[in-house]
C-alpha positions as CSV (number, residue, x, y, z in Angstrom):
1,M,35.7,-145.9,264.3
2,A,37.0,-149.0,262.3
3,E,33.7,-149.9,261.0
4,T,33.0,-146.3,260.0
5,S,36.3,-146.0,258.1
6,R,35.5,-149.3,256.3
7,R,32.0,-147.9,255.2
8,R,31.5,-148.4,251.6
9,P,31.5,-145.0,249.7
10,D,28.3,-143.6,248.4
11,P,27.5,-144.8,244.8
12,V,28.0,-142.1,242.0
13,S,24.7,-140.6,240.9
14,L,25.3,-141.2,237.0
15,P,22.7,-138.5,236.2
16,G,23.0,-139.3,232.6
17,I,21.3,-142.8,232.7
18,T,18.4,-142.9,230.1
19,P,16.4,-145.8,228.8
20,L,18.1,-147.7,226.2
21,T,18.0,-146.3,222.8
22,T,17.5,-148.5,219.5
23,T,21.2,-148.0,218.8
24,R,22.3,-149.5,222.2
25,L,20.0,-152.4,221.5
26,A,21.3,-152.9,218.3
27,D,24.7,-153.0,219.8
28,D,23.7,-155.5,222.3
29,L,22.1,-157.7,219.5
30,A,25.1,-157.4,217.2
31,E,27.2,-158.8,219.9
32,R,25.0,-161.8,220.6
33,I,24.8,-162.6,216.9
34,R,28.6,-162.2,216.7
35,S,29.3,-164.6,219.7
36,L,26.8,-167.2,218.2
37,I,28.8,-166.9,214.9
38,L,32.0,-167.8,216.8
39,S,30.7,-170.4,219.4
40,E,28.7,-172.2,216.9
41,D,31.6,-172.1,214.4
42,I,29.5,-171.1,211.4
43,A,31.4,-171.4,208.2
44,E,32.3,-168.7,205.8
45,G,29.7,-168.4,203.1
46,A,26.8,-169.5,205.4
47,R,23.6,-167.5,205.1
48,L,22.0,-166.2,208.4
49,P,18.2,-166.5,208.9
50,P,16.3,-163.7,207.4
51,E,15.7,-160.4,209.4
52,R,12.1,-161.2,210.1
53,E,13.0,-164.7,211.8
54,L,16.1,-163.2,213.7
55,A,13.7,-160.4,214.9
56,E,11.3,-163.1,216.2
57,R,13.8,-165.3,217.8
58,F,15.6,-162.4,219.5
59,G,12.5,-160.7,220.6
60,A,13.6,-157.5,218.8
61,S,12.3,-155.3,216.1
62,R,13.2,-155.7,212.5
63,P,14.8,-152.2,212.3
64,T,16.9,-153.2,215.3
65,V,18.1,-156.4,213.6
66,S,18.8,-154.6,210.5
67,Q,21.0,-152.1,212.3
68,A,22.8,-155.0,214.1
69,L,23.6,-156.6,210.9
70,R,24.9,-153.4,209.4
71,A,27.2,-153.1,212.4
72,L,28.4,-156.6,212.1
73,S,29.3,-155.8,208.3
74,L,31.5,-153.1,209.6
75,M,33.4,-155.8,211.7
76,G,33.9,-157.8,208.7
77,L,31.9,-160.8,210.0
78,V,29.0,-160.5,207.7
79,E,28.3,-159.3,204.1
80,I,24.7,-158.1,203.4
81,R,23.7,-158.9,199.8
82,R,20.8,-157.0,198.5
83,G,17.6,-159.3,198.1
84,S,19.5,-162.3,199.2
85,G,20.2,-161.7,202.9
86,A,23.3,-161.7,205.4
87,Y,26.1,-164.0,204.8
88,V,29.2,-164.8,207.2
89,I,32.6,-163.9,205.9
90,R,34.4,-164.3,209.0
91,R,36.5,-161.3,209.5
92,P,35.8,-160.8,213.2
93,E,36.7,-157.9,215.3
94,T,39.1,-158.5,218.0
95,M,39.6,-157.2,221.6
96,V,42.0,-154.6,219.9
97,T,39.1,-153.2,217.9
98,T,37.0,-153.0,221.2
99,S,39.7,-151.0,223.0
100,V,40.3,-148.8,220.1
101,N,36.9,-147.9,219.7
102,L,36.6,-147.2,223.5
103,M,39.5,-144.9,223.1
104,L,37.9,-143.1,220.2
105,D,34.7,-142.8,222.1
106,F,36.7,-140.8,224.9
107,D,38.4,-138.6,222.4
108,R,36.6,-138.2,218.8
109,D,39.2,-135.7,217.8
110,S,42.0,-138.5,217.9
111,V,40.5,-140.1,214.9
112,G,43.6,-138.4,213.0
113,R,46.0,-140.5,215.0
114,L,44.1,-143.5,214.4
115,L,44.3,-143.0,210.7
116,Q,48.1,-142.5,211.0
117,L,48.4,-145.8,212.8
118,R,46.3,-147.6,210.2
119,L,48.6,-146.0,207.5
120,W,51.7,-147.2,209.5
121,L,50.4,-150.7,209.7
122,E,49.2,-151.0,206.0
123,T,52.5,-149.4,204.9
124,L,54.7,-152.0,207.0
125,G,52.4,-154.8,205.7
126,V,52.4,-154.2,202.1
127,Q,56.1,-153.3,202.1
128,E,57.0,-156.6,203.9
129,A,54.9,-158.6,201.5
130,A,56.4,-156.8,198.3
131,A,59.9,-157.6,199.8
132,R,59.4,-161.3,200.3
133,T,61.0,-163.9,198.2
134,P,60.6,-165.9,196.2
135,E,58.2,-164.4,193.6
136,P,54.5,-164.9,194.9
137,D,53.1,-168.0,194.3
138,E,49.8,-169.2,192.7
139,E,47.9,-169.2,196.1
140,E,49.0,-165.6,196.9
141,V,48.3,-164.2,193.3
142,S,44.9,-165.9,193.4
143,A,44.0,-164.5,196.8
144,V,45.2,-160.8,195.9
145,R,43.4,-161.0,192.5
146,R,40.1,-162.5,193.9
147,S,40.0,-159.8,196.6
148,L,40.7,-157.0,193.8
149,D,37.9,-158.6,191.7
150,R,35.6,-158.6,194.6
151,L,36.3,-155.0,195.0
152,G,35.3,-154.4,191.5
153,D,32.1,-156.4,191.9
154,G,31.2,-154.9,195.3
155,T,29.7,-151.6,194.4
156,R,26.2,-152.3,194.0
157,S,25.7,-151.6,197.7
158,V,27.4,-150.0,200.6
159,S,27.7,-153.3,202.5
160,E,29.0,-155.2,199.6
161,W,31.6,-152.3,199.1
162,I,32.6,-152.2,202.9
163,A,32.9,-155.9,203.1
164,A,35.1,-156.1,199.6
165,D,37.2,-153.2,200.9
166,T,38.0,-154.8,204.1
167,V,38.9,-158.1,202.6
168,F,41.1,-156.5,200.0
169,H,43.3,-154.6,202.7
170,A,43.3,-157.5,204.9
171,T,44.6,-159.7,202.1
172,V,47.5,-157.6,201.0
173,V,48.5,-157.2,204.6
174,R,48.3,-160.7,205.3
175,A,50.5,-161.4,202.4
176,A,53.3,-160.1,204.5
177,G,53.1,-163.4,206.4
178,N,52.7,-162.3,210.0
179,P,49.3,-163.1,211.4
180,Y,49.8,-160.7,214.4
181,L,50.4,-157.8,212.1
182,A,47.5,-158.8,210.2
183,A,45.2,-159.1,213.2
184,M,46.3,-155.7,214.5
185,Y,45.8,-154.1,211.1
186,E,42.3,-155.5,210.8
187,S,41.3,-154.4,214.1
188,I,42.5,-150.8,213.7
189,H,40.8,-150.8,210.1
190,T,37.5,-152.0,211.7
191,A,37.8,-149.3,214.1
192,V,38.3,-146.5,211.3
193,L,35.3,-148.0,209.5
194,S,33.1,-147.8,212.4
195,Y,33.8,-144.2,212.7
196,E,33.6,-143.5,209.0
197,Y,30.4,-145.3,208.4
198,K,28.6,-144.7,211.8
199,D,25.6,-142.7,210.1
200,W,25.2,-145.5,207.7
201,V,25.0,-148.1,210.6
202,D,22.5,-145.9,212.8
203,T,20.3,-144.6,209.9
204,E,21.2,-146.2,206.9
205,A,22.3,-142.9,205.4
206,V,25.0,-143.4,202.6
207,P,27.9,-141.1,203.0
208,D,27.8,-138.4,200.4
209,W,31.6,-139.0,199.2
210,L,30.6,-142.6,198.5
211,A,27.1,-142.1,196.8
212,R,29.0,-139.4,194.4
213,S,31.9,-141.3,193.6
214,D,32.6,-143.5,190.6
215,P,33.5,-147.2,191.1
216,R,36.5,-146.9,188.8
217,Q,37.8,-144.3,191.3
218,H,37.8,-146.8,193.9
219,L,39.6,-149.5,191.9
220,A,42.2,-146.8,190.6
221,L,43.1,-146.4,194.3
222,H,43.3,-150.0,195.0
223,E,44.7,-151.6,192.0
224,P,48.2,-150.2,192.2
225,I,48.5,-151.7,195.8
226,A,47.8,-155.0,194.6
227,T,50.2,-154.7,191.5
228,A,53.1,-153.5,193.6
229,V,52.7,-156.4,196.3
230,L,52.6,-159.1,193.3
231,A,55.4,-157.3,191.4
232,R,57.4,-157.3,194.7
233,D,58.2,-153.5,194.5
234,P,58.2,-152.2,198.1
235,E,58.6,-148.5,197.1
236,A,55.6,-148.7,194.6
237,A,53.5,-150.3,197.4
238,K,54.2,-147.5,199.7
239,R,53.2,-144.9,197.2
240,A,49.9,-146.7,196.5
241,V,49.2,-146.9,200.2
242,D,49.9,-143.1,200.7
243,R,47.6,-142.3,197.9
244,H,44.9,-144.4,199.3
245,H,45.5,-142.8,202.8
246,E,45.2,-139.1,201.4
247,A,41.7,-140.2,199.8
248,M,40.6,-141.7,203.1
249,L,41.6,-138.3,204.8
250,R,39.5,-136.5,202.5
251,H,36.6,-138.8,203.2
252,I,37.0,-138.5,206.9
253,A,37.1,-134.6,206.7
254,S,33.9,-134.4,204.7
255,L,32.3,-136.1,207.7
256,R,33.0,-133.2,210.0
257,P,30.5,-130.4,210.3
């Protein structure tokens, strides 16, 4: 009787198991490239091998490599420059992002709560940054202005825009001086982008709202955030982040059938 009671339970049947899709293979490849970038400590600005070479070395198809690189761009780890290749920008996702993405997979309707959390974290970050004393030093001013300039230059392709947007928001939150807040914010921001740009990763289809929008509209949403942080105006920083959040809510709403 004792042996019977200790008998291992039968395994679940998992009837949903199917052969791996291209998306699943691309996810695995993205993780392998991500691990190599981190383990080999590849410097920011380094250019990765061409897609054809990566396909040969990993034994994968070029479409799979292309999809994996697009996924890495959402993590803020690479930037794809049209006609030039994929470049390391070292904004890697963290375990927080992985956990949040898993939660979102279980409950796709909870994206509104995720957006709310992103708003809370960015609001806290920019208000703390804007409330710091003394006045911003040359390094902070330079970092914020460079990220804003990059945003203005990054409208030639979806990948460049995503990378520039991630760097900008990370820079203004990082100006609060708390690396843990910055890491949490970047992780949540990455999870939101993974949801918002899922079709682009899977099929290279540009979201309608981005295809139709004017680059000046994007800058008009972001510039007030930078200006308020550098002017040390916490209330203006909060208002600017609120306006950006409202625009993001409209973008997310447009994705729903």
